[in-house]
N, C-alpha and C positions, 0 to 999 in steps of 0.2 A: 616207608616214611619213618615209622617208629625206630627202625634200625639205624637210619641215617641220623635221626635226632639223638639217639643213644650214643652214637659215635662222636658227634660234634659237640655235645654239651660239655664233656670233660675237657676237651681242647679249648673251648671258649672260656670256660672257667679258669683254666690254667693261664691263658693269655691275659685275662682281666686281673688275676691276682699278681702276675708278674709285672704288669703295667703299674698297678697300685704300689707294689713294693719299690719299683724304680722311682716313683714320685713321692715316696714317704719322706717327710721332713727329717733333717738331721737332728739327732738328739743333742748335739753340741750347740751351745749358745753362740750367737754371733758376737765376735769380738768388736767392741766399739772402736772406731778409728775415724780419721778425717783426711782430707787432702794433704794437709801439712805433714801429718805422720807418714803417709805413704810417700810423699816427696822426699822425706828425710831418709827413706830406705835407699834411694840412689846415693845420697851423701855417704851413708854407711858403707855401701859397696865401693864407691869411689875412694873413700878414706882407706879401705883395705888394699886398694891398688897401690896407694902411696907407700905402704909397708914393704912392697916388693916381695911379700911372702905369699906364695900361691895357696898355702893352707888357710891363711886368713881370708883370702878371697873366696875359696871354696866353702868356708863356713857360712857364707850368705845363702847358699843353695840348699834346697831340700835334698834329701838322700836320693829321691827319684826325680830330681830336677833335670831339665833339658836345656842345654845351651846350643844355640845355632849362631856361632860366632862370625864376626866380620871377616877375619883374615884366615879362615880355614873352611875347607869344603866338607869337613867331617862333623856331623851332628855329635854332640857330646851328651851322653845319656846316663852317666853315673859319675860319682865323685872322682874316681881315678881319671876318667877321660877329661872331665872339666879341669882338674888339676894340671894334667898334661898340657892343655891349651894355655893355661895361665903361666906355667913355667916358661913357655916360649914368649908369650905376649908381654909379660912383665919386663923382659929384657929391653923393651922399647920405652920404659918408664912412662906409661900412659897416664894421662889425667883428663877426665871428662868434664864437660860443661853442658848443661841442658840448654838448648836453644828454644825449644817449644815443646810443651807437654799437654797431654790430656789425661786426667785421672778419673777412673770409674771404680766405684766401691760396691761390693756385694757382701753377702754373708760369708765371712772368713776367707774372702778372696778379693784382690784388688788388682787393677791394671794401671800401669803407667806407660803410656805410649807417646812417641813424638820423635823429635830430632835432637841429636847432640853432636858436639864437636870434641874430638880428642886431639890433644897436643901430645906429640911423641918426642922422643929424644931428638935433639937437633932442631926442634921447633916445627917439625912437619905437622900439619893439621889434616885431620881426616873428618869429613862431615858424613854423618850416618843417620839412618833411621833406627829406632829401637822399639822393642816391646818387652816389658817386664810384667810377668804375672806372678803376684805374690799370694801365698797361702798361709793362713794362720795354722801353725803346726807346733805342738808341744810347747805352747807359751811364747812363740816367736813368729814374726813374719819372715818367711823364707822365700827365695826365688824358686818357683815351680817351673817357670819357662822364661827364657831370656833369648831374644832374637835381635841380632844387630846386623845391618847391611849397609855398606857404603852407598852414598847417594849415587844414583845412576847418571845424573846430568852434571856436567862440568860446572863448578861454581855454585851448585845447589846448596841450600842450607845457610846461605849468607843473609 
Protein backbone atom coordinates (compact mmCIF):
# COMPACT_ATOMS: atom_id res chain seq x y z
CA UNK A 1 0.00 0.00 0.00
CA UNK A 2 2.83 2.38 0.85
CA UNK A 3 4.42 1.61 -2.52
CA UNK A 4 1.17 2.47 -4.32
CA UNK A 5 0.83 5.70 -2.33
CA UNK A 6 4.43 6.64 -3.14
CA UNK A 7 3.74 6.14 -6.84
CA UNK A 8 0.41 8.02 -6.90
CA UNK A 9 1.24 11.08 -4.80
CA UNK A 10 3.65 12.68 -7.31
CA UNK A 11 1.17 12.08 -10.15
CA UNK A 12 -1.68 13.60 -8.15
CA UNK A 13 0.48 16.58 -7.20
CA UNK A 14 1.48 17.13 -10.85
CA UNK A 15 -2.18 16.98 -11.94
CA UNK A 16 -3.25 19.47 -9.31
CA UNK A 17 -0.44 21.91 -10.10
CA UNK A 18 -1.18 21.66 -13.84
CA UNK A 19 -4.89 22.35 -13.22
CA UNK A 20 -4.05 25.33 -11.02
CA UNK A 21 -1.71 26.70 -13.68
CA UNK A 22 -4.39 26.35 -16.38
CA UNK A 23 -6.80 28.33 -14.22
CA UNK A 24 -4.34 31.03 -13.21
CA UNK A 25 -5.71 34.49 -13.96
CA UNK A 26 -4.15 36.49 -16.76
CA UNK A 27 -1.69 39.15 -15.66
CA UNK A 28 -3.00 41.46 -18.41
CA UNK A 29 -5.69 43.85 -17.24
CA UNK A 30 -9.08 43.64 -18.90
CA UNK A 31 -9.57 46.28 -21.59
CA UNK A 32 -12.74 48.26 -20.85
CA UNK A 33 -15.25 48.18 -23.70
CA UNK A 34 -18.97 48.19 -24.34
CA UNK A 35 -21.50 46.98 -26.91
CA UNK A 36 -21.21 50.17 -28.96
CA UNK A 37 -17.42 49.84 -29.32
CA UNK A 38 -17.68 46.17 -30.27
CA UNK A 39 -20.43 46.91 -32.81
CA UNK A 40 -18.16 49.56 -34.36
CA UNK A 41 -15.58 46.84 -35.11
CA UNK A 42 -17.89 45.46 -37.79
CA UNK A 43 -18.15 48.97 -39.26
CA UNK A 44 -14.35 49.19 -39.31
CA UNK A 45 -14.15 45.84 -41.13
CA UNK A 46 -16.96 46.79 -43.54
CA UNK A 47 -15.26 50.13 -44.28
CA UNK A 48 -12.07 48.24 -45.12
CA UNK A 49 -14.08 46.25 -47.70
CA UNK A 50 -15.04 49.55 -49.37
CA UNK A 51 -11.38 50.25 -50.09
CA UNK A 52 -11.19 47.07 -52.23
CA UNK A 53 -7.69 46.62 -50.76
CA UNK A 54 -7.25 43.10 -49.35
CA UNK A 55 -4.35 44.24 -47.14
CA UNK A 56 -6.62 46.75 -45.38
CA UNK A 57 -9.17 44.00 -44.76
CA UNK A 58 -6.52 41.59 -43.46
CA UNK A 59 -5.28 44.27 -41.04
CA UNK A 60 -8.47 43.65 -39.02
CA UNK A 61 -7.45 40.06 -38.28
CA UNK A 62 -5.08 38.76 -35.62
CA UNK A 63 -1.94 37.13 -37.02
CA UNK A 64 -3.29 33.78 -35.83
CA UNK A 65 -6.88 34.62 -36.78
CA UNK A 66 -9.17 32.11 -38.48
CA UNK A 67 -11.63 32.89 -41.26
CA UNK A 68 -14.35 30.39 -42.20
CA UNK A 69 -15.77 32.30 -45.18
CA UNK A 70 -19.18 32.21 -46.83
CA UNK A 71 -18.08 31.50 -50.39
CA UNK A 72 -15.12 29.18 -49.88
CA UNK A 73 -14.81 25.64 -48.56
CA UNK A 74 -11.27 26.33 -47.34
CA UNK A 75 -10.65 27.47 -43.76
CA UNK A 76 -8.21 30.40 -43.79
CA UNK A 77 -5.79 30.17 -40.85
CA UNK A 78 -3.09 32.74 -41.54
CA UNK A 79 -2.82 36.23 -43.04
CA UNK A 80 -1.75 34.98 -46.49
CA UNK A 81 -4.74 32.63 -46.77
CA UNK A 82 -7.13 35.30 -45.48
CA UNK A 83 -5.71 37.77 -48.00
CA UNK A 84 -6.12 35.25 -50.81
CA UNK A 85 -9.81 34.94 -49.97
CA UNK A 86 -10.36 38.69 -49.97
CA UNK A 87 -8.46 39.24 -53.23
CA UNK A 88 -11.21 37.17 -54.86
CA UNK A 89 -14.17 38.27 -52.70
CA UNK A 90 -13.50 42.00 -53.11
CA UNK A 91 -14.03 41.67 -56.89
CA UNK A 92 -17.75 41.45 -56.07
CA UNK A 93 -17.57 44.88 -54.29
CA UNK A 94 -19.31 43.54 -51.15
CA UNK A 95 -20.99 45.76 -48.60
CA UNK A 96 -22.51 44.36 -45.43
CA UNK A 97 -25.40 45.45 -43.24
CA UNK A 98 -26.16 43.91 -39.85
CA UNK A 99 -29.72 42.64 -39.62
CA UNK A 100 -29.65 41.25 -36.08
CA UNK A 101 -26.84 40.92 -33.56
CA UNK A 102 -25.99 39.70 -30.10
CA UNK A 103 -22.84 41.00 -28.40
CA UNK A 104 -21.17 39.32 -25.43
CA UNK A 105 -18.12 40.79 -23.73
CA UNK A 106 -15.52 39.12 -21.54
CA UNK A 107 -12.04 40.01 -20.39
CA UNK A 108 -10.13 41.03 -23.54
CA UNK A 109 -12.47 39.01 -25.71
CA UNK A 110 -15.81 39.88 -27.29
CA UNK A 111 -18.29 38.09 -29.52
CA UNK A 112 -20.56 39.64 -32.12
CA UNK A 113 -22.95 37.05 -33.58
CA UNK A 114 -26.05 37.35 -35.68
CA UNK A 115 -27.24 37.78 -39.24
CA UNK A 116 -26.18 40.16 -41.97
CA UNK A 117 -26.96 40.93 -45.58
CA UNK A 118 -24.33 41.56 -48.21
CA UNK A 119 -25.04 43.52 -51.35
CA UNK A 120 -22.74 42.51 -54.18
CA UNK A 121 -21.96 43.94 -57.60
CA UNK A 122 -25.11 44.09 -59.71
CA UNK A 123 -27.34 44.38 -56.64
CA UNK A 124 -27.30 40.69 -55.69
CA UNK A 125 -28.09 40.18 -52.00
CA UNK A 126 -26.74 37.38 -49.83
CA UNK A 127 -28.27 36.75 -46.39
CA UNK A 128 -25.88 35.05 -44.00
CA UNK A 129 -25.18 34.16 -40.38
CA UNK A 130 -21.97 35.39 -38.81
CA UNK A 131 -19.72 35.11 -35.80
CA UNK A 132 -16.87 37.47 -35.01
CA UNK A 133 -14.69 36.76 -32.00
CA UNK A 134 -12.46 39.71 -31.19
CA UNK A 135 -9.42 39.67 -28.93
CA UNK A 136 -7.59 42.61 -27.43
CA UNK A 137 -4.03 42.24 -28.74
CA UNK A 138 -1.19 44.75 -28.74
CA UNK A 139 -3.51 47.68 -28.03
CA UNK A 140 -6.18 46.86 -30.59
CA UNK A 141 -9.30 44.74 -31.02
CA UNK A 142 -8.55 42.18 -33.73
CA UNK A 143 -10.59 39.40 -35.29
CA UNK A 144 -9.46 36.08 -33.83
CA UNK A 145 -12.27 34.09 -35.44
CA UNK A 146 -14.72 35.01 -38.21
CA UNK A 147 -17.31 32.55 -39.47
CA UNK A 148 -19.89 33.38 -42.09
CA UNK A 149 -22.37 31.06 -43.78
CA UNK A 150 -25.21 31.70 -46.17
CA UNK A 151 -28.69 31.20 -44.76
CA UNK A 152 -29.82 27.63 -45.43
CA UNK A 153 -33.48 28.48 -46.03
CA UNK A 154 -34.71 30.42 -49.06
CA UNK A 155 -35.73 33.95 -48.09
CA UNK A 156 -34.25 33.64 -44.58
CA UNK A 157 -32.94 36.76 -42.88
CA UNK A 158 -35.64 39.06 -44.21
